[in-house]
MIKE-108057 format. One record per residue (C-alpha): x, y, z. Coordinates in steps of 0.05 Angstrom, whole numbers, plus 5000, padded with zeros to 4 digits. Layout:
XYZ;...
REM end
This chain:
538770963861;542970303864;540870293930;533770383931;533769893872;536669243918;531469583977;525269493924;526968843900;528968553968;521868873986;519368493929;521467863943;520267814016;511667953997;513067393949;515266924013;509567204053;504866974000;507666174005;508266114081;504366224120;504566324197;504965694242;497065534253;495164824289;492864124263;487363864301;486463034315;479962604327;482061914359;475261534355;471462134360;474362424414;478663094407;485862904427;489263654420;493163894359;499764024343;503164594300;502164714233;504165024172;501165164104;505965364043;505365333968;498164923986;501864314020;500664264097;506964144143;507163914221;511563894272;513963194254;515963144333;510663184359;505462924315;509462254311;509362274386;500662264381;500961654344;505261324399;511961204354;519961304371;523061884343;529762204351;533162874310;539263014298;541163644298;547863714259;545863174193;539663524194;534562794206;528962474242;527461764252;521161504265;519860854295;516460244311;514559654312;516159324241;517260114210;523460554213;523161214169;528261714159;528062384134;532862914123;531963664102;531463964050;530063444021;523363053989;526862383990;525261964054;527061304073;520960764087;523960144109;529960194071;527260304011;527361123978;520761383969;519962053956;514262643989;511063123942;513663753981;520863704016;522663614099;523164324123;526664654182;523065144221;526365524273;527064904327;522564464281;522763954241;515864114196;513963464147;509063334096;502363114129;503062614072;508562284105;502062044164;499061684117;502961274079;500160464084;505960304112;505960824177;497360684180;500060004179;505660064233;501560394278;494959954272;490860534253;486660854202;488961554189;485362124143;486162774135;481663314115;479363994141;486064094175;483763524222;487362784222;481862264240;483961604264;480760954283;483460244297;483759824254;476259584256;471559114212;465859144232;462759864236;455360204269;453460504205;446960854228;439860824255;433860774223;426560904253;419860644215;412260724237;412959964244;419959774256;426360074285;432859844242;439859864276;444959844215;451959454207;457559384158;463858974150;467958804081;466858144103;462857524125;461357564202;459256914256;454657234315;449856874360;444257274388;439557134457;433957464491;437157484561;429557914593;423958134574;426958784548;433858504528;436858214472;445258074469;449058024403;454557764400;459357864338;465257364334;472257524296;470958214284;474958884320;469459364329;470360204304;468760404358;464560364431;458060704426;451060834459;445861004421;438261314457;432861144396;428261264448;421960964399;416860464408;421559864380;428960044418;430260464476;437860354475;443859914436;450759944470;455659574426;462159314450;469159004431;468458524479;475058044493;478457434445;474657834377;467457894398;463958544406;457758624438;450758854419;446159024475;439359194455;433859494501;427159384465;421459884465;414559884493;411359584420;418059104402;413058454399;418458174352;426158204341;430957974284;438457934264;438957944192;444057854143;443158244076;448357994020;454557944068;455858714069;450558864127;447558634190;441458894202;437758924273;429959054271;424959174324;418159174306;410859124322;409958484282;415358014243;417358284174;423658384137;428958914148;427459484094;432659954082;428460574064;432561264012;429461624066;429561654137;425261864180;427862014255;432962504283;437062044327;441562314373;447861964385;451161864443;458961464451;460561174521;463261594550;461862224533;464262504476;468263094459;463563614405;464563594338;460563804279;460663104229;465662534224;463762084166;467661444179;470460924137;464560624105;466559874093;459959604052;463459883969;456760093932;451259863978;446860344014;449760514088;447560954136;451161484152;449761964222;451062644240;449662834312;445463494299;441263244241;437962594214;441762034192;441261964117;442461394074;448861484016;451961063976;458960914004;465860973958;467060403922;474760523945;473960884018;478461514026;476361684097;480461204147;481761284225;484160904283;483360814362;486861224421;495161194412;498460984471;500361714523;504562144492;511962214536;513462844571;516363364508;522363404499;527163834465;525463814382;533463864355;538363574393;545663544389;547563024424;540762424428;539661994478;534961524447;530961024469;529560294460;523560204455;520759444493;517658924453;510758764484;513457954467;512657494512;519557214504;525657674488;528957504425;537157514428;541057424368;549257074388;553357114333;559956774334;565357164309;569257054248;568856384218;570356024154;574656344111;576056934158;579556594228;579357164275;586057134320;591156514313;596356374356;599855634360;594255174343;588555624362;584455964326;579656524348;573256354298;572755564343;573055994412;567856384396;563255934374;564055494424;562355924473;556156214432;553055544412;553655424502;549656084514;545055884462;543655214501;543655654567;537856314529;534155734498;533755354569;532456014601;526456074565;528656694512;527956644440;534656524398;537356514337;544956524316;549056864256;553056234245;551655524275;558355144242;564955284211;561955854169;563656574136;558257044153;558757794124;559458294162;554258764145;548758044132;550357934216;546058554228;542358484170;539557834206;539158034270;533158524245;530757974203;530257704265;526958284301;532458204353;531158484418;538958394442;545758294394;551357944421;556957784393;561757404415;569657424405;577457374433;581557954435;588857984402;594558534411;601958594393;602058774475;603858144500;602758344561;596458594549;589658104578;582558084614;575158084597;572658694565;566258884531;564459414483;559059724458;559160234396;561560944378;564461374327;569061564383;573160964417;575460934497;581761114482;587460844428;587960124460;579959984456;580960384372;585859794354;581759244395;575159634331;580259654270;582958864301;575558704284;575259114228;579458714195;574658234176;572358654110;577758434080;574557774059;567658064039;565758163962;558858603983;556759353959;553159783999;548060283976;545960933982;539960694031;545360144072;550860774083;545161194111;541360704159;548860404184;550761264199;544761404240;545260664282;551060954308;546261364348;540760824359;540160534432;547460714453;545460774527;541660064527;547659794505;552260114553;547859844600;547359164579;554359154574;555459384643;550858784660;555658284620;562158494649;559058414729;555657704714;562957494693;567357754742;563057444798;562556824750;567356284791;573055914753;574656284701;580556604722;580657304664;581957934688;576258224697;578159004717;571059484752;573860114722;576759964645;573459284610;567459664587;568260104533;565860344465;568760374392;567060364324;566459634318;563159584242;558258914258;554859294306;552459814256;545259834234;543159374288;536259484309;537759364390;540959364443;548359054412;555358944453;562058544424;564758094485;572558044484;573357364519;581257574536;587257564505;589156974453;596157314455;596557284521;599356684554;595256744616;588256834585;590656294528;591855754578;585355904602;581056034544;583955454514;580555074572;573154734556;570754944622;573655564627;570655714563;563255414583;563355854658;564556474607;558256314565;554956224644;556556914664;554357294599;548656934602;547457094668;548757754660;543257824607;538257594655;539958114700;538158584647;532058304628;530458284695;532459014696;528159224640;520658884656;521258174618;523457654667;520457694738;
REM end
């Protein structure tokens, strides 16, 4: 009897759970009026969840998923977010935020409520307007001029545009049948071709041009004896073509069925209502299968959409035990580099006799910065004088600068007086060997001079950063090592097999770019110390590091 009761109760529990969670379905994407496919979705307790990896890629953002910690990091220019299953709390640009429902793991997929992709920070970062309704993401580019619709009357035909700002334009009739209107300083919601086939307007074509201009081309009909472009209360722009001169009058009762055609041919859809930009003013909404209807737009638009995203990369396994993230190169023309002279101020670094590591680090960093600026790079230093900067602040300075590379300059030291040579490190939780671990421990001793406290957000971001840009950092380290090896006049050994290493350097934690730490030589080695005490050798070392950075930048397409 006990076994039967347990079986019965288990059955009831399964039934209740099956009612709460539906089978995997799909969510669709409409970008600028075009069908852009779908991703797996699930409805749980009234909340729509989507496959976070595939959805992020639809919007053109980078994403990394970590199996062990059940976390995902979504990043793009000016935005990063950390999601953890099974928590509703997420981190957005270093600030905690709560979703209405927790992140979930379903098999090999991480599922997140759709509201995550509607966050204002995300929409701004991807430069899109995004809305979600009827199981579909509607996406438009961030526009400030939209075509609202067409109104056909017995004596004229009107083309109606809306904008939240005052728009400058110039209009001219280029020949008997063609009028061009150029709107200045605007982003058009979407390119559109429309055949009105009336006696006053045969067709219109409006497209986004260059330098913030949108161009409207109108082909006049056979009875169009007059045309005009009129601004109505600074919110609406109306092109009118008619039998005779008259002001445009928007009627609440449209009289014509206008078939809408986008250029090129749009994917079939039932009805799309884009965001209204006209406040309480009347706007014309157009259906594919019905007459345009004049309606009052909401005071605050709630349907927002955006344009075609970058092509999604080839799908990869969703959850990776050992993530292999990609460094995303910025669209800026100039690479930004943060040069970090190690130690400084009350932290002298390694000391031997009258020589202090902090002085050599600053001298080489200053010469490297001079060379980089001369080479056309944008450069900042974490310190330009003999001042103390906390290790945690150095990575924050690099991120605030939006650095594309982080290069920390140091001088090594060891209890073993025979230890010598140039080395370059990138960060990893696991050191290459015992010696590498000792070097990291030595550099991390600078934390004893700090008087800072870390919150949960800092700790979480820094723990995730260990996997960020590991491949690119390793690649950069190789280029720098090779260039220093080839640089004449340094006289410090560069072992081609062992000089690129990895260890857990705190200063490299949390840097949102490829990051390396250079150990120019050993201050504890008589030979290396004698070489680095020579200013010319330090300048040549800076030149070698510079050449390595240049070679990396060329390989990655930053410079030719």
